KOLSE-42265 format. One record per residue: residue in three letters; chain; z, x, y of N, C-alpha, C in turn. Coordinates in nm, 3 decimals. Each point is the difference from the previous one (the first is absolute). Example, Ala and Ser with C-alpha at 12.3 -4.5 7.8 and 13.67 -1.06 7.14 Angstrom:
2
   res   chain       npz       npx       npy      capz      capx      capy       cpz       cpx       cpy
   ALA       A     0.780     1.319    -0.569     0.000    -0.089     0.119     0.000     0.090     0.120
   SER       A    -0.072    -0.035     0.105     0.006     0.082     0.119     0.073    -0.077     0.109
//
This chain:
84
   res   chain       npz       npx       npy      capz      capx      capy       cpz       cpx       cpy
   MET       A     2.755     1.304     7.554     0.108     0.122    -0.083     0.127    -0.114     0.065
   ARG       A     0.115     0.056    -0.128     0.175     0.006     0.078     0.066     0.147     0.012
   LYS       A     0.078     0.020     0.086     0.126     0.047     0.083     0.061     0.079    -0.128
   PRO       A     0.019     0.100     0.021     0.087     0.077    -0.127     0.152    -0.131     0.028
   GLY       A     0.087     0.025    -0.093     0.116    -0.073     0.076    -0.057    -0.156    -0.075
   VAL       A    -0.087    -0.054    -0.022     0.025    -0.124    -0.071    -0.052    -0.006    -0.126
   PRO       A     0.052    -0.117    -0.062    -0.051     0.044    -0.181    -0.112     0.036    -0.033
   HIS       A    -0.093    -0.063     0.095    -0.195     0.058    -0.077     0.005     0.182     0.018
   ALA       A     0.087     0.039     0.039    -0.052     0.119     0.090     0.145     0.129    -0.228
   ARG       A    -0.146     0.056    -0.006     0.020     0.097    -0.115     0.019     0.099    -0.018
   PHE       A     0.105     0.175     0.040     0.025     0.109    -0.038    -0.052    -0.016     0.173
   GLY       A     0.089    -0.057     0.095    -0.089     0.014     0.158    -0.079    -0.007     0.035
   ASP       A    -0.134    -0.046    -0.069    -0.130    -0.065     0.001    -0.021    -0.130     0.015
   GLU       A    -0.089    -0.003     0.131    -0.017    -0.154     0.027    -0.047    -0.067    -0.148
   GLY       A     0.019    -0.127    -0.015    -0.036    -0.097    -0.134    -0.126    -0.091     0.057
   VAL       A    -0.089    -0.071    -0.084    -0.023    -0.076     0.026     0.001    -0.146     0.014
   PRO       A     0.067    -0.100     0.007     0.065    -0.107     0.039    -0.047    -0.084    -0.081
   GLY       A     0.086    -0.048    -0.078     0.030    -0.104    -0.047    -0.024     0.073    -0.201
   THR       A     0.010     0.113    -0.038    -0.033     0.116    -0.065     0.155     0.139     0.001
   ARG       A    -0.022     0.033    -0.162     0.055     0.089     0.056    -0.016     0.184    -0.025
   ILE       A    -0.140    -0.005     0.092    -0.174     0.094    -0.018     0.058     0.090     0.145
   ARG       A    -0.007     0.125    -0.047    -0.078     0.052     0.133    -0.132     0.060     0.066
   GLY       A     0.000    -0.034     0.110    -0.143    -0.054     0.156    -0.066     0.177    -0.056
   HIS       A     0.085     0.108    -0.072    -0.090     0.109    -0.052     0.002     0.052    -0.116
   ASP       A     0.008    -0.095    -0.104    -0.049    -0.056    -0.115    -0.080    -0.062    -0.059
   ILE       A    -0.012    -0.110     0.096    -0.176    -0.130     0.063    -0.100     0.121    -0.023
   ALA       A     0.035     0.040     0.120    -0.092     0.090     0.090    -0.062     0.142    -0.092
   ASP       A     0.116     0.026    -0.106    -0.021     0.136    -0.080    -0.166    -0.038    -0.118
   MET       A     0.106    -0.128    -0.067    -0.115    -0.083    -0.077    -0.122    -0.004     0.041
   VAL       A     0.000    -0.073     0.122    -0.114    -0.053    -0.020    -0.122     0.173     0.046
   ALA       A     0.075     0.078     0.093    -0.074     0.134    -0.003    -0.040     0.064    -0.107
   ASN       A     0.116     0.010    -0.093    -0.009     0.006    -0.163    -0.142    -0.029    -0.013
   GLY       A    -0.034    -0.132     0.001    -0.164    -0.106    -0.042     0.035    -0.156    -0.049
   ASP       A     0.101     0.037    -0.044     0.058    -0.178    -0.001    -0.055    -0.090     0.079
   ALA       A    -0.107    -0.031    -0.070    -0.040    -0.177     0.111     0.115    -0.078     0.048
   ILE       A    -0.037    -0.081     0.070     0.079    -0.063     0.123     0.043    -0.181    -0.174
   PRO       A    -0.127     0.025    -0.011     0.051    -0.180    -0.147     0.075     0.090    -0.096
   ASP       A    -0.008     0.138    -0.031     0.087    -0.006    -0.054     0.147    -0.016     0.045
   LEU       A    -0.001     0.051     0.080     0.172     0.052     0.028     0.039    -0.157     0.015
   LEU       A    -0.076    -0.106     0.032     0.044    -0.149     0.035     0.087     0.028    -0.109
   GLU       A    -0.131    -0.014    -0.132     0.041    -0.086    -0.069     0.142     0.090    -0.119
   ALA       A     0.026     0.123     0.007     0.141     0.066    -0.022     0.122    -0.030     0.113
   TYR       A    -0.046    -0.056     0.114     0.075    -0.027     0.109    -0.051    -0.124     0.021
   PRO       A     0.098    -0.130    -0.034    -0.045    -0.132     0.013     0.092    -0.003     0.126
   ALA       A     0.105     0.067     0.045     0.034    -0.001     0.143    -0.042    -0.007     0.120
   LEU       A    -0.113     0.120    -0.044    -0.054     0.094     0.092    -0.143    -0.122     0.076
   THR       A    -0.037     0.068     0.104    -0.094    -0.112     0.039    -0.083     0.134     0.060
   LYS       A    -0.166    -0.088     0.019    -0.057     0.097     0.039    -0.008     0.061     0.194
   ASP       A     0.079    -0.114     0.082     0.044     0.055     0.112     0.097     0.114    -0.008
   LYS       A     0.096    -0.006    -0.155     0.117     0.048     0.013    -0.094     0.158    -0.058
   ILE       A    -0.059     0.030    -0.043    -0.100     0.064    -0.064    -0.016     0.104     0.100
   GLU       A    -0.059    -0.038     0.121    -0.098    -0.005     0.099     0.086     0.105     0.073
   SER       A     0.122    -0.087     0.019     0.132     0.075     0.107     0.018     0.047    -0.030
   ALA       A     0.083     0.053    -0.117     0.021     0.133    -0.090    -0.093     0.098    -0.029
   ILE       A    -0.066     0.026     0.029    -0.160     0.043     0.051     0.039     0.058     0.104
   ILE       A     0.063    -0.051     0.128    -0.056     0.032     0.128     0.149     0.074     0.071
   TYR       A     0.119    -0.056    -0.100     0.114     0.024     0.045     0.051     0.172    -0.065
   ALA       A    -0.144     0.000    -0.100     0.006     0.126    -0.092    -0.021     0.096     0.131
   SER       A    -0.135    -0.009     0.036    -0.102     0.107     0.074     0.065    -0.036     0.134
   ALA       A     0.092    -0.084     0.024     0.076     0.024     0.142     0.135     0.078     0.033
   TYR       A     0.081    -0.012    -0.149     0.136     0.060    -0.047    -0.078     0.073    -0.134
   PRO       A    -0.030     0.163     0.065     0.028     0.040    -0.201     0.117     0.060    -0.027
   ARG       A     0.032     0.033    -0.147     0.116     0.057     0.020    -0.009     0.105     0.006
   ARG       A     0.214     0.002    -0.017     0.036     0.111     0.090     0.030     0.095    -0.152
   GLY       A     0.020     0.105     0.099     0.026     0.125    -0.087    -0.091     0.133    -0.031
   ARG       A    -0.015     0.061    -0.121    -0.119     0.145    -0.011    -0.135    -0.125    -0.054
   PRO       A    -0.065     0.001    -0.005    -0.151    -0.056    -0.087     0.023     0.123    -0.134
   ARG       A    -0.017    -0.123    -0.146     0.005     0.027    -0.073    -0.083     0.085    -0.084
   LYS       A     0.027     0.166    -0.017    -0.085     0.108    -0.091    -0.141    -0.104    -0.050
   VAL       A    -0.097     0.068     0.028    -0.140     0.008    -0.096    -0.023     0.031    -0.141
   SER       A     0.006    -0.049    -0.042    -0.005     0.075    -0.173    -0.119     0.042     0.016
   GLY       A    -0.109     0.114    -0.094    -0.052     0.074    -0.047    -0.130    -0.083    -0.015
   TRP       A    -0.029    -0.093    -0.082    -0.087    -0.108    -0.039    -0.005    -0.059     0.131
   GLU       A     0.073    -0.059     0.038    -0.001    -0.075     0.151    -0.096     0.015     0.087
   LYS       A     0.057     0.191     0.035    -0.104     0.037     0.136    -0.145     0.054    -0.059
   LYS       A     0.021    -0.015    -0.137    -0.168    -0.035    -0.033    -0.065    -0.095    -0.040
   LYS       A     0.094    -0.115    -0.001    -0.104    -0.152    -0.022     0.020    -0.045     0.192
   LEU       A     0.064     0.124     0.114    -0.043    -0.078     0.152    -0.105     0.100    -0.002
   LEU       A     0.010     0.118    -0.046    -0.124     0.103     0.054    -0.138    -0.053    -0.061
   SER       A     0.011    -0.069    -0.109    -0.136    -0.073    -0.104    -0.046    -0.145     0.161
   SER       A     0.121    -0.072    -0.020    -0.107    -0.114     0.043     0.009     0.050     0.198
   THR       A    -0.030     0.130     0.044    -0.013    -0.038     0.125    -0.147     0.139     0.028
   LYS       A    -0.070    -0.008    -0.114    -0.077     0.073     0.037    -0.127    -0.080    -0.078
   ASN       A     0.001    -0.139     0.034    -0.130    -0.053     0.029    -0.041    -0.046     0.094
//
């Protein structure tokens, strides 16, 4: 990941080298169920190592600020998935 203030930084967030994609965005896509091969196809500048680095970066450096509110249907989805 690159430091803010360099050309790869977007909105003060660290970008994936060689792309204009933020590391947190890649990690969010994987967390939402996007498969790594699908991401590699959609973003040719990414490699498997860059995706794995983005996931590690996002877990080591969580986003700042107030957590987003979870809507009612998302709460139900979260509760139903924990009852297994």
